[in-house]
A tleap script that builds the chain and sets N, CA, C and O, in Angstrom:
source leaprc.protein.ff14SB
mol = sequence {
  NMET LEU GLY THR LEU LEU LEU ILE GLY MET
  LEU VAL CYS GLY PHE LEU ASN VAL THR PRO
  TRP ILE LEU ILE PRO GLY ALA VAL VAL ALA
  GLY PHE LEU GLY MET HIE TYR PRO PRO GLY
  LYS ALA ALA ALA ALA ARG GLU ARG GLY LEU
  TYR TRP LYS GLY VAL PHE GLY SER MET PRO
  LEU GLN ALA VAL PHE LEU ALA ILE LEU PHE
  GLY VAL GLY TRP GLY ILE SER ALA LEU ILE
  CGLY
}
set mol.1.N position { 52.735 -74.062 6.396 }
set mol.1.CA position { 53.352 -75.256 6.911 }
set mol.1.C position { 52.355 -76.070 7.734 }
set mol.1.O position { 52.199 -77.270 7.507 }
set mol.2.N position { 51.683 -75.429 8.683 }
set mol.2.CA position { 50.720 -76.144 9.519 }
set mol.2.C position { 49.501 -76.585 8.716 }
set mol.2.O position { 48.924 -77.638 8.986 }
set mol.3.N position { 49.114 -75.784 7.738 }
set mol.3.CA position { 47.995 -76.165 6.885 }
set mol.3.C position { 48.306 -77.404 6.073 }
set mol.3.O position { 47.451 -78.273 5.901 }
set mol.4.N position { 49.525 -77.487 5.574 }
set mol.4.CA position { 49.947 -78.662 4.820 }
set mol.4.C position { 49.944 -79.898 5.707 }
set mol.4.O position { 49.512 -80.970 5.283 }
set mol.5.N position { 50.418 -79.754 6.919 }
set mol.5.CA position { 50.398 -80.876 7.856 }
set mol.5.C position { 48.971 -81.309 8.179 }
set mol.5.O position { 48.699 -82.500 8.332 }
set mol.6.N position { 48.068 -80.351 8.282 }
set mol.6.CA position { 46.666 -80.679 8.542 }
set mol.6.C position { 46.076 -81.460 7.367 }
set mol.6.O position { 45.352 -82.435 7.572 }
set mol.7.N position { 46.376 -81.043 6.157 }
set mol.7.CA position { 45.857 -81.745 4.980 }
set mol.7.C position { 46.406 -83.161 4.887 }
set mol.7.O position { 45.668 -84.101 4.593 }
set mol.8.N position { 47.686 -83.308 5.135 }
set mol.8.CA position { 48.293 -84.647 5.126 }
set mol.8.C position { 47.694 -85.488 6.250 }
set mol.8.O position { 47.444 -86.680 6.071 }
set mol.9.N position { 47.464 -84.870 7.403 }
set mol.9.CA position { 46.864 -85.580 8.534 }
set mol.9.C position { 45.462 -86.076 8.221 }
set mol.9.O position { 45.097 -87.174 8.642 }
set mol.10.N position { 44.668 -85.300 7.496 }
set mol.10.CA position { 43.327 -85.746 7.121 }
set mol.10.C position { 43.390 -86.915 6.151 }
set mol.10.O position { 42.578 -87.837 6.232 }
set mol.11.N position { 44.337 -86.880 5.247 }
set mol.11.CA position { 44.527 -87.987 4.318 }
set mol.11.C position { 44.898 -89.259 5.080 }
set mol.11.O position { 44.379 -90.339 4.800 }
set mol.12.N position { 45.801 -89.112 6.043 }
set mol.12.CA position { 46.225 -90.255 6.858 }
set mol.12.C position { 45.073 -90.754 7.736 }
set mol.12.O position { 44.902 -91.962 7.898 }
set mol.13.N position { 44.291 -89.846 8.298 }
set mol.13.CA position { 43.143 -90.257 9.124 }
set mol.13.C position { 42.142 -91.062 8.294 }
set mol.13.O position { 41.583 -92.047 8.779 }
set mol.14.N position { 41.918 -90.652 7.063 }
set mol.14.CA position { 41.043 -91.421 6.192 }
set mol.14.C position { 41.621 -92.788 5.889 }
set mol.14.O position { 40.899 -93.784 5.866 }
set mol.15.N position { 42.920 -92.836 5.658 }
set mol.15.CA position { 43.593 -94.099 5.366 }
set mol.15.C position { 43.516 -95.057 6.552 }
set mol.15.O position { 43.362 -96.265 6.372 }
set mol.16.N position { 43.624 -94.519 7.754 }
set mol.16.CA position { 43.599 -95.340 8.967 }
set mol.16.C position { 42.183 -95.593 9.481 }
set mol.16.O position { 42.011 -96.169 10.556 }
set mol.17.N position { 41.171 -95.170 8.728 }
set mol.17.CA position { 39.761 -95.362 9.078 }
set mol.17.C position { 39.395 -94.761 10.429 }
set mol.17.O position { 38.640 -95.359 11.196 }
set mol.18.N position { 39.926 -93.589 10.717 }
set mol.18.CA position { 39.538 -92.842 11.913 }
set mol.18.C position { 38.109 -92.351 11.685 }
set mol.18.O position { 37.699 -92.152 10.542 }
set mol.19.N position { 37.370 -92.160 12.735 }
set mol.19.CA position { 35.987 -91.713 12.613 }
set mol.19.C position { 35.894 -90.382 11.843 }
set mol.19.O position { 36.737 -89.503 12.025 }
set mol.20.N position { 34.889 -90.236 10.997 }
set mol.20.CA position { 34.741 -88.984 10.234 }
set mol.20.C position { 34.448 -87.764 11.101 }
set mol.20.O position { 34.504 -86.639 10.605 }
set mol.21.N position { 34.140 -87.955 12.375 }
set mol.21.CA position { 33.909 -86.816 13.268 }
set mol.21.C position { 35.159 -85.949 13.418 }
set mol.21.O position { 35.078 -84.817 13.896 }
set mol.22.N position { 36.295 -86.469 13.018 }
set mol.22.CA position { 37.544 -85.702 13.081 }
set mol.22.C position { 37.511 -84.513 12.113 }
set mol.22.O position { 38.312 -83.586 12.235 }
set mol.23.N position { 36.589 -84.546 11.161 }
set mol.23.CA position { 36.483 -83.465 10.186 }
set mol.23.C position { 36.001 -82.155 10.815 }
set mol.23.O position { 36.353 -81.074 10.342 }
set mol.24.N position { 35.208 -82.246 11.864 }
set mol.24.CA position { 34.684 -81.016 12.490 }
set mol.24.C position { 35.799 -80.197 13.130 }
set mol.24.O position { 35.941 -79.020 12.801 }
set mol.25.N position { 36.603 -80.773 14.037 }
set mol.25.CA position { 37.698 -79.949 14.565 }
set mol.25.C position { 38.734 -79.614 13.502 }
set mol.25.O position { 39.389 -78.574 13.574 }
set mol.26.N position { 38.882 -80.489 12.520 }
set mol.26.CA position { 39.807 -80.191 11.431 }
set mol.26.C position { 39.379 -78.964 10.645 }
set mol.26.O position { 40.221 -78.153 10.261 }
set mol.27.N position { 38.081 -78.816 10.400 }
set mol.27.CA position { 37.575 -77.644 9.678 }
set mol.27.C position { 37.754 -76.370 10.496 }
set mol.27.O position { 38.054 -75.311 9.944 }
set mol.28.N position { 37.572 -76.470 11.802 }
set mol.28.CA position { 37.764 -75.298 12.666 }
set mol.28.C position { 39.235 -74.863 12.627 }
set mol.28.O position { 39.536 -73.678 12.484 }
set mol.29.N position { 40.130 -75.820 12.754 }
set mol.29.CA position { 41.563 -75.510 12.718 }
set mol.29.C position { 41.949 -74.946 11.349 }
set mol.29.O position { 42.718 -73.989 11.264 }
set mol.30.N position { 41.420 -75.536 10.290 }
set mol.30.CA position { 41.731 -75.058 8.940 }
set mol.30.C position { 41.215 -73.641 8.730 }
set mol.30.O position { 41.864 -72.840 8.057 }
set mol.31.N position { 40.055 -73.324 9.299 }
set mol.31.CA position { 39.527 -71.967 9.189 }
set mol.31.C position { 40.446 -70.948 9.842 }
set mol.31.O position { 40.700 -69.885 9.274 }
set mol.32.N position { 40.940 -71.262 11.021 }
set mol.32.CA position { 41.861 -70.353 11.698 }
set mol.32.C position { 43.203 -70.270 10.991 }
set mol.32.O position { 43.775 -69.186 10.873 }
set mol.33.N position { 43.711 -71.400 10.519 }
set mol.33.CA position { 44.989 -71.368 9.805 }
set mol.33.C position { 44.876 -70.582 8.510 }
set mol.33.O position { 45.787 -69.838 8.146 }
set mol.34.N position { 43.764 -70.746 7.818 }
set mol.34.CA position { 43.561 -69.999 6.578 }
set mol.34.C position { 43.442 -68.510 6.814 }
set mol.34.O position { 43.849 -67.711 5.970 }
set mol.35.N position { 42.895 -68.132 7.941 }
set mol.35.CA position { 42.743 -66.708 8.246 }
set mol.35.C position { 44.068 -66.069 8.639 }
set mol.35.O position { 44.224 -64.854 8.513 }
set mol.36.N position { 45.014 -66.853 9.108 }
set mol.36.CA position { 46.271 -66.300 9.587 }
set mol.36.C position { 47.445 -66.545 8.664 }
set mol.36.O position { 48.569 -66.178 9.004 }
set mol.37.N position { 47.222 -67.163 7.487 }
set mol.37.CA position { 48.376 -67.531 6.668 }
set mol.37.C position { 49.206 -66.354 6.180 }
set mol.37.O position { 50.348 -66.227 6.622 }
set mol.38.N position { 48.726 -65.498 5.316 }
set mol.38.CA position { 49.646 -64.408 4.970 }
set mol.38.C position { 49.805 -63.500 6.182 }
set mol.38.O position { 48.811 -63.051 6.753 }
set mol.39.N position { 51.017 -63.232 6.572 }
set mol.39.CA position { 51.216 -62.352 7.730 }
set mol.39.C position { 50.496 -61.017 7.543 }
set mol.39.O position { 50.637 -60.356 6.514 }
set mol.40.N position { 49.734 -60.641 8.544 }
set mol.40.CA position { 49.005 -59.389 8.496 }
set mol.40.C position { 47.561 -59.527 8.033 }
set mol.40.O position { 46.783 -58.582 8.164 }
set mol.41.N position { 47.192 -60.664 7.505 }
set mol.41.CA position { 45.823 -60.851 7.014 }
set mol.41.C position { 44.821 -60.792 8.156 }
set mol.41.O position { 43.780 -60.145 8.035 }
set mol.42.N position { 45.122 -61.458 9.261 }
set mol.42.CA position { 44.211 -61.464 10.410 }
set mol.42.C position { 44.113 -60.068 11.025 }
set mol.42.O position { 43.031 -59.647 11.432 }
set mol.43.N position { 45.227 -59.354 11.094 }
set mol.43.CA position { 45.210 -58.011 11.671 }
set mol.43.C position { 44.387 -57.060 10.802 }
set mol.43.O position { 43.628 -56.241 11.319 }
set mol.44.N position { 44.539 -57.172 9.488 }
set mol.44.CA position { 43.768 -56.313 8.585 }
set mol.44.C position { 42.277 -56.626 8.679 }
set mol.44.O position { 41.450 -55.715 8.675 }
set mol.45.N position { 41.931 -57.909 8.763 }
set mol.45.CA position { 40.519 -58.283 8.891 }
set mol.45.C position { 39.953 -57.823 10.222 }
set mol.45.O position { 38.797 -57.406 10.294 }
set mol.46.N position { 40.755 -57.893 11.275 }
set mol.46.CA position { 40.303 -57.455 12.596 }
set mol.46.C position { 40.049 -55.950 12.597 }
set mol.46.O position { 39.087 -55.484 13.208 }
set mol.47.N position { 40.901 -55.192 11.921 }
set mol.47.CA position { 40.718 -53.737 11.847 }
set mol.47.C position { 39.443 -53.375 11.099 }
set mol.47.O position { 38.786 -52.392 11.439 }
set mol.48.N position { 39.090 -54.147 10.099 }
set mol.48.CA position { 37.885 -53.878 9.306 }
set mol.48.C position { 36.634 -54.490 9.929 }
set mol.48.O position { 35.526 -54.260 9.444 }
set mol.49.N position { 36.800 -55.263 10.991 }
set mol.49.CA position { 35.667 -55.903 11.641 }
set mol.49.C position { 35.180 -57.137 10.898 }
set mol.49.O position { 34.026 -57.536 11.058 }
set mol.50.N position { 36.024 -57.738 10.104 }
set mol.50.CA position { 35.641 -58.898 9.300 }
set mol.50.C position { 36.317 -60.188 9.741 }
set mol.50.O position { 36.257 -61.188 9.025 }
set mol.51.N position { 36.952 -60.185 10.892 }
set mol.51.CA position { 37.727 -61.352 11.304 }
set mol.51.C position { 36.851 -62.587 11.483 }
set mol.51.O position { 37.084 -63.611 10.840 }
set mol.52.N position { 35.842 -62.498 12.353 }
set mol.52.CA position { 35.012 -63.675 12.641 }
set mol.52.C position { 34.163 -64.065 11.443 }
set mol.52.O position { 33.890 -65.247 11.234 }
set mol.53.N position { 33.747 -63.090 10.662 }
set mol.53.CA position { 32.996 -63.400 9.450 }
set mol.53.C position { 33.870 -64.210 8.484 }
set mol.53.O position { 33.385 -65.138 7.838 }
set mol.54.N position { 35.128 -63.866 8.389 }
set mol.54.CA position { 36.052 -64.600 7.521 }
set mol.54.C position { 36.343 -65.987 8.031 }
set mol.54.O position { 36.408 -66.936 7.250 }
set mol.55.N position { 36.519 -66.122 9.336 }
set mol.55.CA position { 36.806 -67.436 9.916 }
set mol.55.C position { 35.615 -68.368 9.735 }
set mol.55.O position { 35.765 -69.482 9.232 }
set mol.56.N position { 34.428 -67.913 10.146 }
set mol.56.CA position { 33.248 -68.777 10.058 }
set mol.56.C position { 32.772 -68.956 8.619 }
set mol.56.O position { 32.175 -69.980 8.289 }
set mol.57.N position { 33.027 -67.983 7.774 }
set mol.57.CA position { 32.637 -68.099 6.373 }
set mol.57.C position { 33.480 -69.094 5.603 }
set mol.57.O position { 33.009 -69.688 4.633 }
set mol.58.N position { 34.714 -69.283 6.022 }
set mol.58.CA position { 35.588 -70.208 5.302 }
set mol.58.C position { 35.457 -71.652 5.790 }
set mol.58.O position { 35.896 -72.573 5.101 }
set mol.59.N position { 34.869 -71.861 6.948 }
set mol.59.CA position { 34.799 -73.217 7.503 }
set mol.59.C position { 34.027 -74.219 6.641 }
set mol.59.O position { 34.483 -75.356 6.519 }
set mol.60.N position { 32.886 -73.869 6.034 }
set mol.60.CA position { 32.211 -74.874 5.193 }
set mol.60.C position { 33.069 -75.317 3.996 }
set mol.60.O position { 33.108 -76.503 3.669 }
set mol.61.N position { 33.737 -74.393 3.363 }
set mol.61.CA position { 34.601 -74.756 2.245 }
set mol.61.C position { 35.786 -75.588 2.715 }
set mol.61.O position { 36.182 -76.543 2.047 }
set mol.62.N position { 36.343 -75.234 3.847 }
set mol.62.CA position { 37.436 -76.013 4.414 }
set mol.62.C position { 36.958 -77.426 4.753 }
set mol.62.O position { 37.685 -78.395 4.535 }
set mol.63.N position { 35.738 -77.547 5.287 }
set mol.63.CA position { 35.198 -78.855 5.650 }
set mol.63.C position { 35.003 -79.723 4.407 }
set mol.63.O position { 35.271 -80.924 4.448 }
set mol.64.N position { 34.544 -79.138 3.315 }
set mol.64.CA position { 34.365 -79.901 2.081 }
set mol.64.C position { 35.712 -80.386 1.568 }
set mol.64.O position { 35.847 -81.545 1.177 }
set mol.65.N position { 36.703 -79.512 1.567 }
set mol.65.CA position { 38.029 -79.891 1.082 }
set mol.65.C position { 38.649 -80.980 1.956 }
set mol.65.O position { 39.241 -81.930 1.444 }
set mol.66.N position { 38.513 -80.841 3.267 }
set mol.66.CA position { 39.038 -81.870 4.170 }
set mol.66.C position { 38.288 -83.192 4.004 }
set mol.66.O position { 38.889 -84.262 4.100 }
set mol.67.N position { 36.979 -83.123 3.756 }
set mol.67.CA position { 36.207 -84.349 3.538 }
set mol.67.C position { 36.650 -85.061 2.263 }
set mol.67.O position { 36.687 -86.290 2.218 }
set mol.68.N position { 36.981 -84.298 1.238 }
set mol.68.CA position { 37.485 -84.907 0.003 }
set mol.68.C position { 38.801 -85.621 0.270 }
set mol.68.O position { 38.993 -86.757 -0.163 }
set mol.69.N position { 39.703 -84.962 0.979 }
set mol.69.CA position { 40.984 -85.605 1.297 }
set mol.69.C position { 40.797 -86.829 2.192 }
set mol.69.O position { 41.454 -87.853 2.005 }
set mol.70.N position { 39.905 -86.713 3.153 }
set mol.70.CA position { 39.591 -87.842 4.024 }
set mol.70.C position { 39.060 -89.006 3.186 }
set mol.70.O position { 39.454 -90.154 3.392 }
set mol.71.N position { 38.178 -88.709 2.253 }
set mol.71.CA position { 37.614 -89.734 1.383 }
set mol.71.C position { 38.646 -90.369 0.473 }
set mol.71.O position { 38.580 -91.567 0.200 }
set mol.72.N position { 39.595 -89.582 0.000 }
set mol.72.CA position { 40.669 -90.136 -0.826 }
set mol.72.C position { 41.502 -91.115 -0.003 }
set mol.72.O position { 41.835 -92.202 -0.474 }
set mol.73.N position { 41.834 -90.731 1.218 }
set mol.73.CA position { 42.583 -91.634 2.097 }
set mol.73.C position { 41.806 -92.898 2.398 }
set mol.73.O position { 42.372 -93.991 2.410 }
set mol.74.N position { 40.498 -92.754 2.644 }
set mol.74.CA position { 39.660 -93.914 2.919 }
set mol.74.C position { 39.583 -94.811 1.684 }
set mol.74.O position { 39.632 -96.036 1.799 }
set mol.75.N position { 39.462 -94.201 0.501 }
set mol.75.CA position { 39.413 -94.970 -0.740 }
set mol.75.C position { 40.685 -95.729 -1.009 }
set mol.75.O position { 40.642 -96.877 -1.452 }
set mol.76.N position { 41.812 -95.111 -0.750 }
set mol.76.CA position { 43.092 -95.796 -0.924 }
set mol.76.C position { 43.183 -96.989 0.022 }
set mol.76.O position { 43.661 -98.060 -0.352 }
set mol.77.N position { 42.716 -96.786 1.258 }
set mol.77.CA position { 42.711 -97.875 2.234 }
set mol.77.C position { 41.805 -99.017 1.783 }
set mol.77.O position { 42.145 -100.187 1.956 }
set mol.78.N position { 40.656 -98.680 1.206 }
set mol.78.CA position { 39.732 -99.711 0.741 }
set mol.78.C position { 40.299 -100.474 -0.447 }
set mol.78.O position { 40.065 -101.675 -0.584 }
set mol.79.N position { 41.037 -99.791 -1.300 }
set mol.79.CA position { 41.625 -100.456 -2.462 }
set mol.79.C position { 42.787 -101.373 -2.074 }
set mol.79.O position { 42.946 -102.457 -2.636 }
set mol.80.N position { 43.584 -100.937 -1.123 }
set mol.80.CA position { 44.766 -101.707 -0.730 }
set mol.80.C position { 44.385 -102.859 0.188 }
set mol.80.O position { 44.860 -103.982 0.017 }
set mol.81.N position { 43.524 -102.575 1.167 }
set mol.81.CA position { 43.223 -103.570 2.204 }
set mol.81.C position { 42.084 -104.400 1.813 }
set mol.81.O position { 41.685 -105.293 2.561 }
savepdb mol mol.pdb
quit
């Protein structure tokens, strides 16, 4: 639920021409949300000692995906306005 709201928020931020620096905290939040989505995933990773590796390892991919959504929102804004 929160991940979906974050994705929609990035699309809206791109549409409203918010500064692209918003992608950095967005990627951090997406990394944490992705690590905690299936219940028990974070606990299992913590037990294996892979929690922080999983969080930091997923952030670049999350940043690319958020940048694509941001760009789509920006493109829609450029086409309409």
